[in-house]
C-alpha positions in Angstrom: 14.6 150.7 100.5 13.9 148.4 97.5 10.3 149.7 97.4 11.6 153.3 97.3 13.8 152.4 94.3 10.9 150.8 92.4 8.6 153.7 93.2 10.8 156.0 91.1 10.2 154.0 87.9 6.6 155.0 87.3 7.5 158.7 88.0 10.3 158.5 85.5 8.1 156.8 83.0 5.4 159.3 83.4 7.8 162.2 83.0 9.3 160.6 79.9 5.8 160.1 78.4 4.9 163.7 79.1 8.1 164.8 77.5 7.4 162.7 74.4 3.9 163.9 74.2 5.1 167.5 74.4 7.6 167.0 71.7 4.9 165.4 69.4 2.4 168.2 69.9 1.8 170.7 67.1 4.0 173.7 67.0 1.0 176.0 67.4 0.0 174.4 70.7 2.5 176.5 72.6 4.1 179.8 72.2 7.9 179.3 71.5 8.9 180.5 75.0 6.3 178.4 76.8 7.2 175.3 74.9 10.9 175.8 75.5 10.3 176.4 79.2 8.0 173.3 79.5 10.6 171.1 77.8 13.4 172.3 80.1 11.2 171.8 83.1 10.4 168.2 82.0 14.1 167.5 81.4 14.9 168.8 84.8 12.2 166.6 86.4 13.4 163.5 84.6 17.0 164.2 85.5 16.0 164.8 89.2 14.1 161.5 89.2 17.0 159.6 87.7 19.4 161.1 90.3 17.0 160.2 93.1 16.7 156.6 91.8 20.5 156.3 91.6 20.9 157.6 95.1 18.3 155.2 96.4 20.1 152.3 94.7 23.5 153.4 96.3 21.9 153.7 99.7 20.4 150.2 99.4 23.8 148.8 98.3 25.5 150.5 101.3 22.9 149.1 103.7 23.3 145.6 102.3 27.1 145.9 102.5 26.8 147.1 106.2 24.5 144.2 107.0 27.0 141.7 105.5 29.8 143.2 107.6 27.7 143.0 110.7 26.9 139.4 110.1 30.5 138.6 109.6 31.5 140.4 112.8 28.8 138.5 114.7 30.0 135.2 113.4 33.5 136.1 114.5 32.3 137.1 118.0 30.3 133.8 118.3 33.3 131.8 117.3 35.5 133.7 119.7 33.1 133.0 122.5 33.0 129.3 121.6 36.8 129.2 121.7 37.0 130.9 125.1 34.2 128.6 126.4 36.1 125.6 125.1 39.3 126.7 126.9 37.4 127.4 130.1 35.8 123.9 129.9 39.2 122.2 129.4 40.6 124.1 132.4 37.6 123.3 134.7 37.7 119.6 133.6 41.1 119.3 135.2 39.6 119.8 138.7 40.0 116.2 139.6 43.7 116.2 138.6 44.8 119.8 139.2 42.7 120.9 142.1 41.6 119.3 145.3 42.9 115.8 144.2 46.4 117.1 143.6 48.3 116.4 146.8 51.8 116.9 148.2 53.2 115.9 151.5 53.8 119.5 152.7 50.5 120.9 153.9 51.8 124.5 153.5 52.7 123.8 150.0 49.4 122.2 149.3 47.6 125.1 150.8 49.6 127.6 148.8 48.4 125.8 145.6 44.8 125.3 146.7 44.3 128.9 147.5 44.8 130.3 143.9 43.0 127.3 142.5 40.0 128.3 144.6 40.2 131.8 143.1 40.5 130.4 139.6 37.3 128.4 140.1 35.5 131.4 141.4 36.4 133.4 138.3 38.8 135.7 140.1 41.4 135.3 137.4 43.7 138.2 138.2 44.0 137.2 141.8 44.5 133.6 140.8 47.3 134.4 138.4 49.1 136.3 141.1 48.6 133.4 143.5 50.0 130.8 141.1 52.9 133.0 140.3 53.7 133.3 144.0 53.4 129.5 144.4 55.9 128.9 141.5 58.3 131.3 143.1 58.1 129.8 146.5 58.0 126.2 145.4 60.1 126.0 142.2 60.7 122.2 142.7 57.1 121.3 143.5 55.4 118.4 141.8 52.5 120.9 141.3 54.7 123.4 139.4 53.5 122.5 135.9 49.9 122.6 137.0 50.5 126.0 138.6 52.1 127.3 135.4 49.1 126.0 133.3 46.6 127.7 135.6 48.6 130.9 135.8 48.6 131.1 132.0 44.9 130.2 131.8 44.1 132.9 134.4 46.1 135.5 132.5 44.3 134.6 129.3 40.9 134.9 131.1 41.9 138.3 132.5 43.0 139.4 129.0 46.7 139.5 129.8 47.5 137.7 126.6 51.2 138.4 126.5 51.6 137.1 130.1 49.6 134.0 129.1 51.8 133.3 126.2 55.0 133.8 128.2 53.9 131.5 131.0 52.5 128.7 128.8 55.4 128.7 126.4 57.7 128.1 129.4 55.5 125.2 130.4 55.6 123.6 127.0 59.3 124.2 126.6 60.2 122.7 129.9 57.6 119.9 129.9 56.6 119.0 126.4 55.2 115.7 127.5 53.0 117.2 130.2 49.4 116.2 129.7 48.4 119.9 129.7 50.9 120.8 127.0 48.5 120.6 124.1 45.9 122.6 125.9 48.6 125.1 126.8 49.4 125.5 123.1 45.7 126.0 122.4 45.5 128.9 124.8 48.8 130.3 123.4 47.2 130.3 119.9 44.0 131.9 121.2 46.1 134.6 122.9 48.0 135.2 119.6 44.8 135.6 117.8 43.8 138.3 120.3 47.1 140.0 119.5 46.5 139.7 115.7 49.4 137.3 115.4 47.6 134.9 113.0 50.8 133.3 111.7 51.9 132.4 115.2 48.5 131.0 116.1 48.5 128.8 113.0 52.0 127.6 113.8 51.0 126.5 117.4 47.8 124.9 116.2 49.7 122.9 113.6 52.1 121.9 116.4 49.2 120.5 118.4 48.0 118.4 115.5 51.5 117.2 114.7 52.9 116.6 118.2 49.7 115.6 120.0 47.5 114.0 117.4 45.6 111.8 119.9 44.7 114.6 122.3 41.3 116.2 122.4 43.0 119.5 121.8 44.1 118.3 118.4 40.4 118.1 117.2 39.9 121.7 118.4 43.1 122.8 116.7 42.0 121.3 113.4 38.7 123.2 113.5 40.5 126.5 114.4 42.9 126.0 111.5 40.0 125.8 109.1 38.7 129.1 110.4 42.1 130.8 110.0 42.5 129.9 106.3 
């Protein structure tokens, strides 16, 4: 497009020179009507070339602006994918503490927990969320309850049920603020709020992680997310 803009310059210059030459020619070189017509034609050509040049410049500016927006959108998508990958990594890293290694004395209770955990690890997040919700309802006093709440919220986030994720994880943080998963729960809450365009709420929860859980790995992630949300 830039080359097209530059290509108008010689044409405009040539037309201008022709116009100047015509104006400098002796009066007897043309009949009055022919001279007047030639001058008007040259003026029209110059005006047309100027307009084409301006249009080309505007088109080039629009294309540059569109490219800048596309780059910005791509950066946002990349960062979003990184955020989601980070959350998924944190959840999967809890396998040793929240999956098969988590044990209770009642085999039925353990099986009720292991079943949705298996779905979670298989990426069947909707089914996992439903299974963890059933576990919490059937075993409200279980030692695995907070873990079930965390994975239910994580499953709802992964299946894009952002409101459900926020509700479940806020309940976990409120009832068990010292739970080792609380900072990661707040991280997922903030991510869900971003998806719901609640930037202020996301900032508040990220700041809460930094203030209340400064030594957690989630605090480092929260700090980087806060920089992006400024």
